[in-house]
MIZA-697566 format. One record per residue (C-alpha): x, y, z; chain; residue number from 1; residue in one letter. Coordinates in steps of 0.2 Angstrom, whole numbers, always signed. Each point is the difference from the previous one (the first is absolute). Layout:
! MIZA-697566
+-------+-------+-------+-------+-----+------+
!     u !     v !     w ! kette !  nr ! rest !
+-------+-------+-------+-------+-----+------+
!     X !     Y !     Z !     A ! NUM !    a !
...
+-------+-------+-------+-------+-----+------+
! end
This chain:
! MIZA-697566
+-------+-------+-------+-------+-----+------+
!     u !     v !     w ! kette !  nr ! rest !
+-------+-------+-------+-------+-----+------+
!    +0 !    +0 !    +0 !     A !   1 !    x !
!    +7 !   +17 !    -5 !     A !   2 !    x !
!    +2 !   +16 !    +9 !     A !   3 !    x !
!   -16 !    +7 !    -8 !     A !   4 !    x !
!   -10 !   -15 !    +6 !     A !   5 !    x !
!    +5 !    +2 !   +18 !     A !   6 !    x !
!    -4 !   +18 !    +0 !     A !   7 !    x !
!   -17 !    -4 !    -7 !     A !   8 !    x !
!    -3 !   -13 !   +14 !     A !   9 !    x !
!    +6 !   +12 !   +13 !     A !  10 !    x !
!   -12 !   +14 !    -7 !     A !  11 !    x !
!   -15 !   -12 !    +1 !     A !  12 !    x !
!    +5 !    -5 !   +18 !     A !  13 !    x !
!    +1 !   +18 !    +5 !     A !  14 !    x !
!   -17 !    +4 !    -9 !     A !  15 !    x !
!    -8 !   -15 !    +9 !     A !  16 !    x !
!    +6 !    +7 !   +17 !     A !  17 !    x !
!    -7 !   +17 !    -3 !     A !  18 !    x !
!   -17 !    -7 !    -5 !     A !  19 !    x !
!    +0 !   -10 !   +16 !     A !  20 !    x !
!    +4 !   +15 !   +10 !     A !  21 !    x !
!   -14 !   +10 !    -8 !     A !  22 !    x !
!   -12 !   -15 !    +3 !     A !  23 !    x !
!    +5 !    +0 !   +19 !     A !  24 !    x !
!    -2 !   +19 !    +1 !     A !  25 !    x !
!   -18 !    -1 !    -7 !     A !  26 !    x !
!    -4 !   -14 !   +12 !     A !  27 !    x !
!    +7 !   +10 !   +15 !     A !  28 !    x !
!   -10 !   +15 !    -5 !     A !  29 !    x !
!   -17 !    -9 !    -3 !     A !  30 !    x !
!    +1 !    +5 !   -18 !     A !  31 !    x !
!    +1 !   -18 !    -7 !     A !  32 !    x !
!   -18 !    -1 !    -6 !     A !  33 !    x !
!    +0 !   +15 !   -12 !     A !  34 !    x !
!   -15 !    -5 !   -10 !     A !  35 !    x !
!   -15 !    +0 !   +12 !     A !  36 !    x !
!   -11 !   -12 !   -10 !     A !  37 !    x !
!   -19 !    +0 !    +2 !     A !  38 !    x !
!    -4 !    +9 !   +17 !     A !  39 !    x !
!   -14 !   +10 !    +9 !     A !  40 !    x !
!    +2 !   +14 !   +12 !     A !  41 !    x !
!    -6 !    +1 !   +18 !     A !  42 !    x !
!    +4 !   +13 !   +13 !     A !  43 !    x !
!    +2 !    -1 !   +19 !     A !  44 !    x !
!    +0 !   +14 !   +13 !     A !  45 !    x !
!   +12 !    +0 !   +14 !     A !  46 !    x !
!    +3 !   +11 !   +15 !     A !  47 !    x !
!   +19 !    -3 !    -1 !     A !  48 !    x !
!    +9 !    -8 !   -15 !     A !  49 !    x !
!   +17 !    +0 !    +9 !     A !  50 !    x !
!   +14 !    -4 !   -12 !     A !  51 !    x !
!   -11 !    -7 !   -14 !     A !  52 !    x !
!    +6 !    +4 !   -18 !     A !  53 !    x !
!    -6 !    +0 !   -17 !     A !  54 !    x !
!    +3 !   -17 !    -9 !     A !  55 !    x !
!    -1 !    -9 !   +17 !     A !  56 !    x !
!    -8 !   -17 !    -2 !     A !  57 !    x !
!   -18 !    -5 !    +5 !     A !  58 !    x !
!    +0 !   -17 !    +7 !     A !  59 !    x !
!   -12 !   -13 !    +5 !     A !  60 !    x !
!    +6 !   -16 !   +10 !     A !  61 !    x !
!   +17 !    +5 !    -5 !     A !  62 !    x !
!    -4 !    +1 !   -19 !     A !  63 !    x !
!    +3 !   +16 !    -9 !     A !  64 !    x !
!   -17 !    +4 !    -8 !     A !  65 !    x !
!    +4 !   +18 !    -5 !     A !  66 !    x !
!    +9 !   +16 !    +3 !     A !  67 !    x !
!    -2 !   +17 !    +8 !     A !  68 !    x !
!    -2 !   +13 !   -14 !     A !  69 !    x !
!    -3 !   +16 !    +9 !     A !  70 !    x !
!    +0 !    +8 !   +17 !     A !  71 !    x !
!    -9 !   +16 !    +3 !     A !  72 !    x !
!    -7 !   +11 !   +15 !     A !  73 !    x !
!   -19 !    +3 !    +1 !     A !  74 !    x !
!    -2 !   +19 !    +3 !     A !  75 !    x !
!   -16 !    -2 !   +10 !     A !  76 !    x !
!    +3 !   -15 !   +11 !     A !  77 !    x !
!   +19 !    +1 !    +1 !     A !  78 !    x !
!    +2 !   -18 !    -4 !     A !  79 !    x !
!   +12 !    -9 !   -11 !     A !  80 !    x !
!    -9 !    -7 !   -16 !     A !  81 !    x !
!   +10 !   -15 !    -7 !     A !  82 !    x !
!    -5 !    -5 !   -18 !     A !  83 !    x !
!    +5 !   -18 !    -4 !     A !  84 !    x !
!    -1 !   -10 !   -16 !     A !  85 !    x !
!    -5 !   -18 !    +3 !     A !  86 !    x !
!    +1 !   -14 !   -14 !     A !  87 !    x !
!   -17 !    -3 !    -8 !     A !  88 !    x !
!    +2 !   -19 !    +4 !     A !  89 !    x !
!    -1 !    +4 !   +19 !     A !  90 !    x !
!   -18 !    +4 !    +6 !     A !  91 !    x !
!    -2 !    +7 !   +18 !     A !  92 !    x !
!   -17 !    +1 !    +9 !     A !  93 !    x !
!    -7 !   +18 !    +3 !     A !  94 !    x !
!    +3 !    -2 !   +19 !     A !  95 !    x !
!   +19 !    -4 !    -2 !     A !  96 !    x !
!   +12 !    +9 !   +12 !     A !  97 !    x !
!   +17 !    +9 !    -5 !     A !  98 !    x !
!   +14 !    +1 !   +13 !     A !  99 !    x !
!   +17 !    +8 !    -2 !     A ! 100 !    x !
!   +12 !   -13 !    +6 !     A ! 101 !    x !
!   +19 !    -1 !    +1 !     A ! 102 !    x !
!   +11 !   -14 !    -8 !     A ! 103 !    x !
!   +11 !    -6 !   +15 !     A ! 104 !    x !
!    +4 !   +11 !   +15 !     A ! 105 !    x !
!    +7 !   +15 !   -10 !     A ! 106 !    x !
!    -4 !    -5 !   -18 !     A ! 107 !    x !
!   -10 !    +9 !   -13 !     A ! 108 !    x !
!   -19 !    +3 !    +2 !     A ! 109 !    x !
!   -13 !    -7 !   -11 !     A ! 110 !    x !
!   -19 !    -1 !    -1 !     A ! 111 !    x !
!    -8 !   -16 !    +7 !     A ! 112 !    x !
!   -17 !    -4 !    -7 !     A ! 113 !    x !
!   -11 !   -11 !   +11 !     A ! 114 !    x !
!   -15 !    -7 !    -9 !     A ! 115 !    x !
!   -17 !    +2 !    +8 !     A ! 116 !    x !
!   -16 !   -11 !    -2 !     A ! 117 !    x !
!   -11 !   +11 !   -11 !     A ! 118 !    x !
!    -8 !    -8 !   -15 !     A ! 119 !    x !
!    +3 !   +16 !   -11 !     A ! 120 !    x !
!   +18 !    +4 !    -5 !     A ! 121 !    x !
!    +9 !   +16 !    +0 !     A ! 122 !    x !
!    -2 !    +9 !   -17 !     A ! 123 !    x !
!   +12 !   +11 !    -9 !     A ! 124 !    x !
!    +1 !   +17 !    +9 !     A ! 125 !    x !
!    -7 !    -7 !   +17 !     A ! 126 !    x !
!    +7 !    +5 !   +17 !     A ! 127 !    x !
!    +5 !   -14 !   +12 !     A ! 128 !    x !
!   -11 !    +3 !   +15 !     A ! 129 !    x !
!   +10 !    -6 !   +14 !     A ! 130 !    x !
!   +18 !    +5 !    +2 !     A ! 131 !    x !
!   +14 !    -1 !   +14 !     A ! 132 !    x !
!   +13 !   +14 !    -1 !     A ! 133 !    x !
!   +19 !    -3 !    +1 !     A ! 134 !    x !
!    +8 !    -4 !   +17 !     A ! 135 !    x !
!   +13 !   +13 !    +3 !     A ! 136 !    x !
!   +15 !    -7 !    +9 !     A ! 137 !    x !
!    +4 !   +17 !    +9 !     A ! 138 !    x !
!   -17 !    +1 !    +7 !     A ! 139 !    x !
!    +1 !   -18 !    +7 !     A ! 140 !    x !
!   +17 !    +4 !    +8 !     A ! 141 !    x !
!    -7 !   +16 !    +7 !     A ! 142 !    x !
!   -16 !    -9 !    +7 !     A ! 143 !    x !
!   +12 !   -14 !    +8 !     A ! 144 !    x !
!   +11 !   +13 !    +9 !     A ! 145 !    x !
!   -15 !   +10 !    +5 !     A ! 146 !    x !
!    -9 !   -15 !    +8 !     A ! 147 !    x !
!   +16 !    -6 !    +9 !     A ! 148 !    x !
!    +3 !   +18 !    +7 !     A ! 149 !    x !
!   -18 !    +1 !    +6 !     A ! 150 !    x !
!    -2 !   -18 !    +6 !     A ! 151 !    x !
!   +11 !    +0 !   +16 !     A ! 152 !    x !
!    -4 !   +18 !    +5 !     A ! 153 !    x !
!   -19 !    -4 !    -1 !     A ! 154 !    x !
!    +2 !   -16 !   +10 !     A ! 155 !    x !
!   +11 !    +8 !   +13 !     A ! 156 !    x !
!   -11 !   +15 !    +3 !     A ! 157 !    x !
!   -15 !   -12 !    +1 !     A ! 158 !    x !
!    +7 !   -11 !   +13 !     A ! 159 !    x !
!    +6 !   +14 !   +11 !     A ! 160 !    x !
!   -18 !    +6 !    +3 !     A ! 161 !    x !
+-------+-------+-------+-------+-----+------+
! end
């Protein structure tokens, strides 16, 4: 094999490595599925969306069934309005619930859809009626320390009387 043949093989190897890195970067950024396919849009209102981002997955039973497409603030209720695209092959009852969950202890946040028991399904453009806002770690830590600080003091003053 000549010098030119080796150079071509090295060039192909480098090109394959670069394509692999691009693929990994797209997967890490949740941009792997660029073509959305056949979907329908539903909305959900939350008091606090935490660190939820556009393109975050929408999951049911650990299976990704859609993506978050838009996050906005309702000027009247001051709630976060999350717009999601869900695959048409997935039908959810009208009384389904949407929760903002965290993957792991400090992982990315995603929407968890829990199906209800209604006979009618969510239609395109419907709003999920039941929601649970994101759990903010800082608030939990603050509540923990506040309860610890109040606990012994309240018990000591109550037993002294």
